[in-house]
C-alpha positions in Angstrom: -175.9 -31.5 57.6 -175.1 -34.1 55.1 -173.8 -36.5 57.7 -176.9 -35.9 59.8 -179.2 -36.6 56.8 -177.4 -39.9 56.2 -178.0 -41.0 59.9 -181.6 -39.8 59.6 -182.1 -42.0 56.6 -180.8 -45.0 58.4 -183.1 -44.2 61.3 -186.1 -44.1 58.9 -185.2 -47.4 57.4 -184.4 -49.3 60.5 -186.6 -47.8 63.2 -189.5 -46.5 61.2 -189.4 -49.1 58.4 -190.6 -46.7 55.8 -191.2 -47.6 52.2 -189.0 -46.2 49.5 -191.6 -43.6 48.4 -192.1 -42.4 52.0 -188.3 -42.3 52.5 -187.9 -40.0 49.5 -190.8 -37.8 50.7 -189.2 -37.4 54.2 -185.8 -36.6 52.8 -187.2 -34.0 50.4 -189.2 -32.3 53.1 -186.3 -32.1 55.5 -183.9 -30.8 52.8 -186.4 -28.0 52.0 -186.6 -27.2 55.7 -182.8 -27.0 55.9 -182.7 -24.6 52.9 -185.3 -22.4 54.7 -183.4 -22.1 58.0 -180.1 -21.5 56.2 -181.6 -18.7 54.2 -182.9 -17.2 57.5 -179.4 -17.1 59.0 -179.6 -20.2 61.2 -176.4 -22.2 60.9 -177.3 -25.3 63.0 -180.5 -27.3 63.3 -179.9 -27.3 67.1 -180.4 -23.5 67.1 -184.0 -23.9 65.8 -187.1 -23.9 68.1 -190.9 -23.9 68.0 -191.0 -20.4 66.5 -188.8 -21.6 63.6 -191.1 -24.4 62.8 -194.2 -22.2 63.0 -192.6 -19.5 60.7 -191.8 -22.3 58.2 -195.4 -23.5 58.2 -196.5 -19.9 57.6 -193.9 -19.6 54.8 -195.4 -22.7 53.1 -198.9 -21.3 53.5 -197.8 -18.0 51.9 -196.4 -20.0 49.0 -199.9 -21.4 48.4 -199.1 -24.9 49.5 -202.1 -27.3 50.1 -203.0 -28.1 53.6 -202.1 -31.7 53.0 -198.6 -30.7 51.9 -198.1 -28.5 55.0 -199.3 -31.4 57.2 -197.0 -33.8 55.6 -194.1 -31.4 56.1 -194.9 -31.0 59.7 -195.0 -34.7 60.2 -191.6 -35.1 58.5 -190.1 -32.3 60.6 -191.6 -33.8 63.8 -190.0 -37.1 63.0 -186.7 -35.4 62.3 -186.6 -33.7 65.7 -187.6 -37.0 67.3 -184.5 -38.5 65.6 -182.4 -35.6 67.0 -183.7 -36.5 70.5 -182.6 -40.1 70.1 -179.1 -38.8 69.1 -179.2 -36.5 72.2 -178.5 -33.5 70.1 -181.6 -31.6 71.5 -183.4 -31.7 74.9 -186.9 -31.5 73.6 -189.0 -31.8 70.4 -190.2 -28.3 69.5 -193.1 -29.7 67.4 -194.8 -31.8 70.1 -197.4 -29.2 71.0 -198.0 -28.0 67.5 -201.4 -28.9 66.0 -201.4 -30.5 62.6 -203.4 -28.5 60.1 -206.8 -30.1 59.5 -207.1 -31.6 56.0 -210.4 -31.8 54.3 -210.8 -35.5 53.5 -211.7 -36.0 49.9 -213.5 -39.2 48.9 -211.6 -41.0 46.1 -213.0 -41.5 42.7 -214.4 -44.9 42.1 -215.7 -46.6 39.0 -219.1 -48.2 38.5 -219.2 -51.8 37.5 -220.0 -50.7 33.9 -217.0 -48.4 33.8 -214.8 -51.1 35.1 -216.0 -53.4 32.3 -215.5 -50.7 29.7 -211.9 -50.0 30.9 -210.9 -53.7 31.3 -212.2 -54.6 27.9 -210.2 -51.9 26.1 -206.9 -53.8 25.3 -206.6 -55.6 22.0 -205.9 -59.2 22.9 -204.6 -60.1 19.5 -201.3 -58.4 20.3 -198.5 -58.9 22.9 -199.1 -55.4 24.3 -202.9 -56.0 24.5 -202.5 -59.3 26.3 -200.1 -57.7 28.8 -202.3 -54.7 29.4 -205.4 -56.8 29.8 -203.6 -59.0 32.4 -202.3 -56.0 34.3 -205.7 -54.2 34.5 -207.5 -57.3 35.5 -204.9 -58.0 38.1 -205.1 -54.5 39.6 -208.9 -54.7 39.9 -208.8 -58.3 41.2 -206.3 -57.6 44.0 -206.3 -53.9 44.7 -202.5 -53.8 44.7 -200.6 -50.5 44.1 -198.8 -49.7 40.9 -195.4 -50.0 42.6 -196.3 -53.4 43.8 -197.6 -54.4 40.3 -194.4 -53.5 38.5 -192.2 -55.2 41.0 -194.0 -58.6 40.8 -192.0 -61.6 39.8 -193.3 -64.6 38.0 -192.6 -66.6 41.1 -195.1 -64.4 43.1 -198.0 -66.0 41.2 -199.6 -69.3 42.0 -202.3 -69.7 39.4 -203.1 -73.3 40.3 -204.1 -72.3 43.8 -205.4 -68.9 42.7 -203.3 -66.5 44.8 -200.7 -63.7 44.5 -197.9 -63.1 46.9 -197.3 -59.4 47.3 -194.0 -58.3 48.9 -193.3 -54.8 50.2 -190.2 -53.6 52.1 -191.9 -54.2 55.4 -194.4 -57.0 55.0 -195.8 -59.8 52.8 -199.4 -60.5 52.1 -201.3 -63.2 50.2 -204.2 -62.0 48.0 -206.7 -64.3 46.3 -207.1 -64.1 42.5 -210.5 -64.2 40.7 -211.1 -66.6 37.8 -211.1 -63.9 35.1 -207.7 -62.5 36.3 -206.3 -66.1 36.3 -207.4 -66.7 32.7 -205.9 -63.4 31.5 -202.6 -64.1 33.3 -202.4 -67.6 31.9 -203.0 -66.2 28.4 -200.4 -63.5 28.9 -197.8 -65.9 30.2 -198.2 -68.5 27.5 -198.9 -66.4 24.5 -197.0 -63.2 25.1 -194.5 -63.1 27.8 -192.6 -66.2 26.7 -192.0 -64.5 23.3 -190.8 -61.2 24.6 -188.4 -62.7 27.2 -186.3 -64.0 24.3 -184.8 -60.5 24.3 -183.9 -60.6 28.0 -184.0 -64.2 29.4 -182.7 -63.2 32.8 -185.5 -60.8 33.8 -188.0 -62.5 36.1 -190.3 -59.5 36.3 -193.9 -60.5 35.6 -194.7 -57.6 33.4 -192.2 -56.4 30.7 -192.2 -53.7 28.2 -191.8 -54.3 24.5 -188.0 -54.3 24.8 -188.1 -57.1 27.3 -187.3 -55.0 30.3 -189.1 -54.5 33.5 -192.1 -52.1 33.2 -191.8 -48.7 35.0 -194.3 -46.6 36.9 -194.2 -44.0 34.2 -194.7 -46.7 31.5 -197.8 -48.0 33.3 -199.2 -44.4 33.7 -199.0 -43.9 30.0 -200.8 -47.2 29.4 -203.7 -46.4 31.6 -204.0 -42.9 30.3 -204.3 -44.3 26.7 -207.2 -46.5 27.7 -209.1 -44.0 29.9 -209.1 -41.4 27.1 -211.5 -43.8 25.3 -214.0 -43.9 28.2 -216.9 -41.6 28.2 -216.5 -40.2 31.7 -215.5 -37.0 33.5 -213.8 -38.9 36.3 -210.1 -38.5 36.8 -209.0 -42.1 36.5 -205.5 -43.0 37.8 -204.0 -46.5 38.5 -205.1 -46.0 42.1 -208.7 -45.7 40.9 -208.8 -49.4 40.3 -207.6 -50.0 43.9 -210.3 -47.7 45.3 -212.9 -49.4 43.1 -211.7 -52.9 44.2 -212.1 -52.1 47.9 -215.5 -50.2 47.5 -217.1 -53.0 45.4 -216.0 -55.6 48.0 -217.5 -53.7 50.9 -220.7 -53.0 48.9 -221.1 -56.7 48.3 -220.7 -57.6 52.0 -216.9 -58.1 52.6 -215.8 -57.4 56.1 -213.5 -54.4 56.8 -210.7 -56.5 58.3 -210.4 -58.7 55.3 -210.3 -55.7 52.9 -207.7 -54.1 55.2 -205.5 -57.2 54.9 -205.8 -57.4 51.1 -205.0 -53.7 50.7 -202.0 -53.9 53.1 -203.2 -51.1 55.3 -201.4 -51.0 58.7 -204.3 -49.1 60.3 -207.9 -50.0 59.7 -209.0 -46.4 59.9 -207.4 -46.0 56.5 -209.7 -48.7 55.1 -212.8 -47.1 56.7 -212.9 -44.4 54.0 -214.5 -47.1 51.8 -217.4 -47.5 54.2 -218.1 -43.8 53.8 -218.3 -44.3 50.0 -220.8 -47.1 50.5 -222.8 -45.0 53.0 -223.0 -42.2 50.4 -224.2 -44.7 47.8 -226.9 -46.0 50.1 -228.1 -42.4 50.9 -228.1 -41.6 47.2 -230.3 -44.7 46.4 -232.6 -43.8 49.3 -233.0 -40.2 48.2 -233.8 -41.3 44.6 -236.2 -44.1 45.4 -238.0 -43.4 48.7 -241.3 -41.6 48.2 -240.8 -39.4 51.3 -237.1 -38.8 50.9 
């Protein structure tokens, strides 16, 4: 099993070109599936069939797993059987005719312009930490990049003179324009804060550093945004991704075309970006219902 998992990981990286997070998710799902079949007396994966997969889906359902979790597991297992086919270890994929459980699509939380202003104005710009936090929040809202992308940025990825950011992932690179406010905050952070903290670690080229002069982590940024959102008077569950959702929605509300937003977000499929048009449609309906005399 271990040797098979190693080959599967290579397959995911080379053939599927999955990101690090997706790779971890697939590996975790398949390991859990292995544990299930072993507990049920199946020694080899080649001895499994459609009934095995269905019983596993039912097992997850009985555990109270969310529909989205079950769907993701089925997608991982389907991919694994496809890999077994390429290795000629099985003759057919037992998951091909299995229907994926329908997930109820939940619209993401977005912030109003007022809420964005309140959040982005929280950091105290008289301190290193405040200058850094202000630059990070402004950059997230200005570009819509993910937290993983934020913390892996290098100083060389910025071109403040031309006003753009180069964002690299494991499979693609995209160029995203920067707004004037984000540029000013980044310039201030680089000249007044980062240069001081890098004295502790002169070799680290990461754009954003913690107070020890090391690269900022995902957990570190989560703690930062939680600190600032606690001070906001809102019932919305605000996460780092909320700024990404707000970035896209506000662009579309102000007339940006879907294709441009897709490119800036780095979505491979435009259908993923279309969720933000639904948010805009809901806003229009809400305005109509509140203002039209015969609504």
